[in-house]
N, C-alpha and C positions, 0 to 999 in steps of 0.2 A: 628630346621630344616628349611632350606630355600626352598621355593617352586620354582621348575624349571620354572614354567610358569610366574613368576614375582609376580603379585599381588595375595594375598591370599583371598581378598575380591572382589567379582564380582559385584561391585556397578557401579554407573554412574560416568563417568569422568566429569571434569569441563566443557568440550565442550558440552557433552550431556545435562548437566543441563542447560547450557546457551541456547541451542536450544529449550529445552522443555519450559523454562520460557519465552523465546521470543515468542514462539507460543502461550502460554497462554496469554501473554500481548496483542498480536495482536488481538486475538479473543475478549478479554474483551474490549479493547480500540475501535476497529473498529466495534464491535457489537453494539455500541451506547446504552449501558445500557441494552442490552438484556441478558447478561450473567454476573454472578458474578465470581470472581476469583476462589472461592471454587467449584462452579459448573463445571467450565472448568477443574480445576485440577483433580477433581474426575470423569470426563468423561472417558468412555472407550477410549483407544488410537485410535481405528478405527473411532469413532465418532468425536473425537477431530481433527483428520486429515481431515475427510470429511468436518467438519464445517469450518476449516481453508481454505481449498481449495475452498469452495463455496464463502466465503468472498473475497478471493483473486480474483476469477473469476468475482465477482460482481463489485469490485472496478476497475478491468481492463476494464470491459465493460463500466463503467461510464466514465473512463478516455478517452476511444476511442470516445464515444459520445461527450464529451467535446472538444476533439481535432478536430472532424469533425465540430462542431459548430463554433469553432475559425477559421478554414480554410474558412468556408462559409462567416463568417463576414469579414474576410480579403479580400476575392474575391469581395464582395459587396463594401467595402471601396475603393478598388483599381479602381473600375469602375466609381466612382464619380469623375467628373472633378473638379479640384481645381481651384479657381478663380486666375486670373493673377493680382497680386498686383503691383502697381507702387511704386517705391521707392521715386520719387520726384513728386511734383505737376508740371503740365505743366505751361509754362510761356505764358499766354494768356491775 
């Protein structure tokens, strides 16, 4: 008998698996050694999502701080007068 709903097994699709494994990888990789793969895999889903969002927010904040520092450095560099160089020696 063919199930009218399509699939007879209510498992994860390939897209779902990819999203889960990507999230686990991001936590383990960007957690800088604070988490092992098995710890993150066995985390409750709510805690995994919370941890992922906290890491994402932290890296976004660090990126913003870095961007601000680069802008300040560029402003300071543009205020410095560059010396006028001569291309030829004068004939004296």
